[in-house]
N, C-alpha and C positions, 0 to 999 in steps of 0.2 A: 225619184222612184215611186211608182204607184204600187202599193203593197196591200195584199189581202191577208188578214190574220184570222185564223179560225180557232175559236174557243167555245165549246158548247155551252158552258155555264160561266158567265163573267160577273164578278162582283168587285167594285172599286174599293171595297173595305175589307174583303176577306184576306187573311194573312197569306194563304196559298196563292193568291192572285197578285201579290206585290210585284212579282216578276213581270207579269203582263202590264200592270200599271206603269212601271218604270220604262218598259220597252215602248209602250204606246207614247209616253211622254217624250222619250228620246227621239223617236221617229218623227213626231210632230215638230220638235225643236230643231231637228236637222232639215226640216223643210220637205219631208216625204209626205205624200198623200196616202193616208192610211185608212183602210176600211176594215171594220171588225164584223165578222159573221158569227152570230151567236143565237142560241135558242132563247136564252134568258140573260139579262144583265141588270145590274143595279148601279146607280151612280152615273156619273158622266166622265168622259175622257175628252178634254178639250182638243179640238182639231181633228177628231176621229169621227168618221161616218159609220153609224151602226146599220147593220142589215139584219132584220129579224128573220130567223130560220126556225119556224115553229113546226114541230112534228107531234104526231099522236101515235098511240099504240101501247102495247105492253112493254114492260121493262126490257124484255129480251129483244124486242124489235127496235127500240128507240135509237141505239147507237148506229145501226145500219141505216135506218130511215133518215137520221140526221146527216150521215155521210152522203147519202144519195141526194138529199135536198140541197146541201151545200154545193155539191158538184153541179147540180142544175142551176143554182143561183149564180155561180161563178161564170157561167156561159154568157151572161148578159153584158159583161164588161171585160175589157182586156187589162191584165195586170202584169207588171214587170216581174213580180215574185209573189207566189202564194205560199204562205207560211202557216202550217197547221200544227196546233198543239193537241190535236186529237187524232185517233186512228181514222183517217178518211181515205177516199178512193184515189185521188190524184192531187199532188201538191209538188211544189218545187223543193221546199224544205219541210221536213217533219221533225219535230222535237219529241223524242221518245222519253218524255219526262216521267211516264208511269212504268217504264221498263217494258218487259215482255209478259203478256198475259199468260202465255204457255209456261213460262218459268215460274210465275206465281202459283199456277196450278200444280206444278211439280213440287214446290215447297209445301203446299197444303197437303198433298198426299204424303210427303215425307214425315210430317209432324202430326197428321191426323191419327186418331185411334185406328187400329187395324180394320175394324168392321166398317169404318166410314170411308176408307181409301177408295174402294171401287166406285163410290158415289160422287167423288170430287170431280168436277168438270163436266158432269152430265147436264144436259139441258140446252135449249136454244140460245140462251144468252152467251154462254161460253163458246158455242160453235160460231156465233156471229162475231164475237170479239176476235177469235183466232183467224177467222176469214178476213176481217178488216185488217188485222195485223199483217197478214200475208200480202194483202194489197199494198199496204204502206211500205213494206220492205221489198217490193218488186222494183228493181232498178228502172223499169220502164215507166213507173208511176211517180218516182221520187228521185230528184237529182242529188240531194244531200240530206243527211240525217245528223241531228244534234243529240248527243247523249250527255248525261250529267255525271257519269262515272266510267272508269275503265271496266268495271264489272259488267255494265250493260253493253259496252262495246264488245266484250268477249262473248256475251250471250248472243248478240246479233251474228257474230262470226260463226258461232256454233250452229244456230238454228236457221240462218239465212245466208249461207256461204256464197250465194250468187251476188249479194250486194257488195260492191267494192269497198274495202276497208278505207281506202284513201278518200272516200266520199263521206266518211263518218268523222264528225268533229266532237271532241270532248270539251264541253264548257260546263264547268262545275256551278252548282247553285251558289247564289250569293245572298247575303242578308244585309239589313241596315245596321251596320256595326255600332253606330252611335246610339241607336235605340237600346241595344242590349248592354250598354254601359251607363244607362241613365238612372238606375235605381241603386240606392245604397243597401248594403247587406243588413245594416242595423234596422232600417225602416222596413225592409221586406220581412225580416224575422219577427219583428214586432207584429206585423199584420197577420202572420199565420200562427202566432202564439208560441213561437219557438224560442228555446233558451240558447245562449251562446255556446254552451257545452254540448248541445245536440249536434250529431253528425247527420246531415240531411241528404238523402237521395231524392232525386226528382225524376218523374216520368211525365212526358208531355206527348199526347197523341190520342187519336180515336181509331178504333179498329181492333177490338179485343184480341182476336186470334192473330192477326197479322203483326201487331206491334209487340207481342210478348208480355203483356201485362199479367196474365195468369201466373207466369213463372216468378215474376217479381213479388206478387202477393203471397205465393207459396214460400218464397225466401223469407219474407217478413214474418209470416206465421211461425217460422222456425226460429225466429230471433225475438220473440215476445218478452224474453227475460232481460233484454238489453234496453235499459230505460232511456238511453240517449241516442239510439239509432232510429231514425224516422224516415218515412217515405211520403213525399208530397206528390199526389197524383192529380194532374191537370187533364181532364178528359170529359167528353160529353157522353161517354158510354155508360150504360147501366151496369152496375156491379152485379156479378153472379155469385151467389153464396155469401158467406160471412166475410166482412172486411176486418182484418186485424186491427187491434187498437193502436198500433204504432204507425198506421196509415192515415194520412190527412187527405180527404177528398175536397178539391176546390171547385169542381164543376168546370165548365169552359171559362176561359179568361181572355178578355180582349187585351189586357196588359200582362201577357205571359212573361215578360221580362222580369216582373217581380218574383215569380216562382224561381227562375234561374238565379236571381240575386240572393234569394234566401237559402239556396242549396249549396252543397259541397261537391256533388257529383251527379251528372246525368246518367241514369241507368235506363238503357233503351235496347231491348233484345228482340228485334224483329226477325221473322222467318223470311221476309223478302221486302226490301226497300231499295229502289233504284239509287236514291241519294237523299236521305232524310234531312229536311231543313232543320229539324230540332238539334241535330249534331252541330251544325254551323252556328246556330243560335247560342247553344251552350258554350261553345269554344269562343265565340265573340264576347260572351259575358266574362270568360276567363276561367270557367270551371272545367275539370276534366270530364271525359266521356267514357263510359263502358258500353260498348255496343257489340254487334256480331259481324262476322265475315259475310253474312247475307245482306248487309247494308252497304251500298256503294259509298256512302259517306265515311265508312271505316278507312278509306284511303287517306283521309285527313289525319288519322291517328298514328302517332309514333309511340310505341309501347313504352309505358313508364314515364313518358315526357308530358303528354297531354291526354292520356287515357290508356285503355286496353281494348283488345278485340278478342271476343270469344268465338271459337269455332262451332260451338254447340250452345244455342240459347237455353237449353234445358240443363246445362251443367252448373248447378247452383253451388257446388263446392268451389269451382274455379271463380265463379262470381264473387263468392265470399272472400277468397284470397285477394282478388283485385280491389274490392272495397276496403279490405284491411290495409292494403298498400297505401291508398290515399288517406285513410284515416290516420295511419302512422305519421304521415307527413303533416297532419294538422289541417283543419279546415280554413277556408278564407284566403288561400294562396292562389294567385292568378297564374295559369299555365300559358305557355306560348305555343302557337301553331305555325308550322312551317309554310303552309300554303295560304294564299290570300282568301279572305272570306267575304270581301265587299261585293255588294250587288252591282255597283257601277261597272266593275270589270266584266261581270257576266253579261250585262247589257251591251257593253262596248264590243265584246267578242262576237255576240249574236248578230249585231249590226254588220260586222265585217263579213260574216258568212252570208247574210241576206244580200248585201251589196255585191259580193263576189258572184253569187248565183244569178243576180239580175243582169250582171255584165256578160254572163254566158261563158 
């Protein structure tokens, strides 16, 4: 199979690109001729031919210009299957890993201050993204779609009812499970200056508004009199306002597995996440997860077994009750997850969809 893979930004070392790395490696190992079309890339992928697709212009124009440039570049060669991980104009398979831009804007309006709601979604960038999205979900432009949660599958059915549901494949995100079992709790706690009797929440992610960090900081501000409740924050975001004393800021971490190992619960309260990898990472470590129903990865959670799911990310009272549930059970206990978490299965199922599409 001669395959074209489209990814606007590629990095062989970025955590979010591990899926692409493994997929490229699996394709090469299976003897497929693989071409990667990207604007920028770092590192090398053995056996993969890189095609540079450079675009210029303002932020609002770049996604559309990249889609047009890739479409033009693809005309120079014939491929058995074109697999896009971006919103592009025409492809055989589209992986909707970022969910739906129009749903993200709906969530922003829902949780924005009243005065800001009319402004959400204005501007050329959002218009271009939604136009590209409509192109990607036009059944004349795309044969099959891969989603990483049933939540996103439902959003496609609602907003793009003309796209046949039988051509939508749910393949959940996977992680390197061994990596997230490689650090001991004792070593990790020592690194962050934590005591054994501390009950530690952890937040991992960047995107202040989207990931719900403001509500976690507000929760911690209200629990400053609890000397053994701590929040470990792994983010590259700049903090806004005063950070409570019971919050430990690590900055970005290349070895984020140490943060999970030090913690007792992942607290992650997004307003929109198609299927957050941090949930799978925490569950692979063995710690429970408190997240929201606006996160497709909440489908991995069985309430009271390996975590809890909040219907409202701003509901700090219910958040507190969920934290108390896990605190009463004692820290350091490993939870079990019903669904598989390994990245190898994700890659295997993706290959099956690509090969089926190439066969016609």
